[in-house]
C-alpha positions in Angstrom: 16.7 -20.3 4.8 15.3 -18.9 8.0 15.2 -15.4 6.8 13.1 -16.5 3.8 10.6 -18.1 6.3 10.5 -14.9 8.4 9.9 -12.9 5.2 7.1 -15.1 4.0 5.6 -15.3 7.4 5.6 -11.4 7.9 3.7 -10.9 4.6 1.4 -13.9 5.0 0.3 -12.7 8.4 -0.2 -9.2 7.3 -2.1 -10.3 4.1 -4.4 -12.7 6.2 -5.5 -10.4 8.9 -5.6 -6.9 7.3 -8.8 -5.6 5.8 -8.8 -2.6 3.5 -6.1 -3.5 1.0 -2.6 -2.1 0.5 -3.0 1.1 2.4 -4.4 -0.6 5.5 -1.3 -2.9 5.4 1.2 -0.2 5.1 1.5 0.6 8.9 1.8 -3.1 9.7 4.5 -3.7 7.0 6.3 -0.5 8.2 6.4 -1.9 11.7 7.7 -5.2 10.7 10.3 -4.0 8.2 11.5 -0.7 9.9 10.9 -0.9 13.5 11.1 -4.7 14.3 13.4 -6.0 11.5 15.5 -3.0 10.9 15.8 -4.1 7.3 14.8 -0.5 6.0 14.8 3.0 7.3 11.7 5.1 7.2 12.9 7.0 4.1 13.5 3.8 2.2 10.1 2.5 3.2 8.5 5.7 2.1 10.5 5.5 -1.3 9.3 1.9 -1.8 5.7 2.8 -1.2 6.1 5.7 -3.7 7.5 3.2 -6.3 4.9 0.6 -5.4 2.1 3.2 -6.0 3.5 4.3 -9.3 4.1 0.8 -10.6 1.2 -1.2 -12.1 -0.4 -3.9 -10.1 -1.4 -4.4 -6.4 0.3 -2.0 -4.1 0.8 -4.5 -1.2 2.4 -7.0 -3.6 4.5 -4.3 -5.1 5.8 -3.2 -1.6 6.4 -6.9 -0.8 8.4 -7.4 -4.0 10.5 -4.2 -3.3 11.1 -5.2 0.4 12.0 -8.8 -0.4 14.4 -7.6 -3.1 16.0 -5.2 -0.6 16.4 -8.0 2.0 17.3 -11.0 -0.1 17.4 -9.9 -3.8 15.2 -11.8 -6.2 14.5 -14.9 -4.2 13.4 -12.6 -1.4 11.1 -10.8 -3.6 9.4 -14.0 -4.8 9.0 -15.3 -1.2 7.7 -11.9 0.1 5.2 -11.6 -2.8 4.0 -15.2 -2.3 3.5 -14.4 1.4 1.4 -11.3 0.6 -0.7 -12.9 -2.3 -1.5 -16.5 -1.0 -3.7 -15.6 1.9 -5.9 -13.3 -0.2 -6.0 -15.8 -3.0 -7.1 -18.5 -0.6 -9.6 -16.4 1.2 -11.2 -15.2 -2.1 -11.3 -18.7 -3.4 -13.2 -19.8 -0.3 -15.5 -16.8 -0.5 -16.2 -17.6 -4.1 -17.1 -21.2 -3.2 -19.5 -20.4 -0.4 -20.7 -16.8 -0.8 -23.6 -17.5 -3.0 -25.0 -19.6 -0.3 -24.6 -16.8 2.3 -24.9 -13.5 0.4 -28.6 -13.1 1.1 -28.1 -13.9 4.9 -29.0 -10.8 7.0 -26.3 -11.5 9.4 -23.7 -11.6 6.6 -25.1 -8.4 5.2 -24.8 -6.7 8.6 -21.2 -7.7 9.1 -20.3 -6.3 5.7 -22.0 -3.2 6.5 -20.2 -3.0 9.9 -16.8 -3.5 8.3 -17.0 -0.7 5.9 -16.4 2.1 8.5 -13.5 0.2 9.9 -11.9 -0.3 6.5 -12.2 3.5 5.9 -10.3 4.0 9.2 -7.7 1.5 8.2 -7.1 3.3 5.0 -7.1 6.8 6.6 -4.5 6.2 9.1 -1.6 5.2 6.7 -2.6 8.0 4.2 -2.0 10.6 7.0 1.1 8.8 8.3 2.6 8.8 4.7 1.7 12.4 4.2 3.5 13.3 7.5 6.6 11.3 6.5 6.6 12.8 3.0 6.6 16.3 4.5 3.1 17.2 3.5 2.0 20.1 5.7 -1.1 22.3 5.8 0.6 24.7 3.5 1.2 21.9 0.9 -1.8 19.9 1.4 -3.8 21.7 -1.2 -1.9 19.8 -4.0 -3.0 16.2 -3.1 -6.6 17.4 -2.3 -6.6 19.2 -5.6 -5.5 16.0 -7.3 -8.1 13.9 -5.6 -10.8 16.3 -6.5 -9.7 16.4 -10.2 -10.0 12.6 -10.3 -13.2 12.4 -8.5 -15.2 15.3 -9.7 -13.7 16.0 -13.0 -13.0 12.3 -13.9 -9.3 13.1 -14.7 -7.4 9.8 -15.2 -5.0 9.2 -12.4 -2.5 8.3 -15.0 -2.4 12.0 -16.1 -2.0 13.1 -12.5 1.0 10.9 -12.0 2.6 11.8 -15.2 2.0 15.6 -14.4 3.5 15.1 -10.9 6.4 13.3 -12.3 7.3 15.8 -14.8 6.6 18.6 -12.3 8.9 16.9 -9.8 11.6 16.5 -12.4 11.5 20.3 -13.3 11.2 21.3 -9.7 14.3 19.3 -8.6 16.3 20.5 -11.7 15.5 24.2 -10.9 16.3 23.5 -7.2 19.8 22.1 -8.2 20.5 25.1 -10.4 19.8 27.6 -7.6 22.3 25.8 -5.3 
């Protein structure tokens, strides 16, 4: 029972105090699950992030489900996902109730303008950390950059990028195994 409470608290704490969504949460989740808890190693964490990104839904919730399942199977996944989702749900509910009254307040507008650059930094840090863990180097960085530009400039659906990457990865690994 204590492990369930710990699992819930880890994800609730991260979900409450992290701005910027799933990518901003990743370093905190990694520190809690890999460094402090020792429930996953870095490769397992990276793999769970890759699966969470490929799965439909909110990435932070997907990571919570995968981590909870690894630690305490199905009940762990339920507890971890509730811990990750409840704080956001409650905060959004409170904002929805009171935001209309404050949205035109100049102080509130300035706060939101000030938070934007911090959110960009909170997202950039885990992206570079994940790239390093995934083995992306200056030599191989062209591929994710090309994919991002295709989505942004050419309006290519990310679904096609993910499908092409999955198919390409399958054939790459198949070819690599044959050459061994």
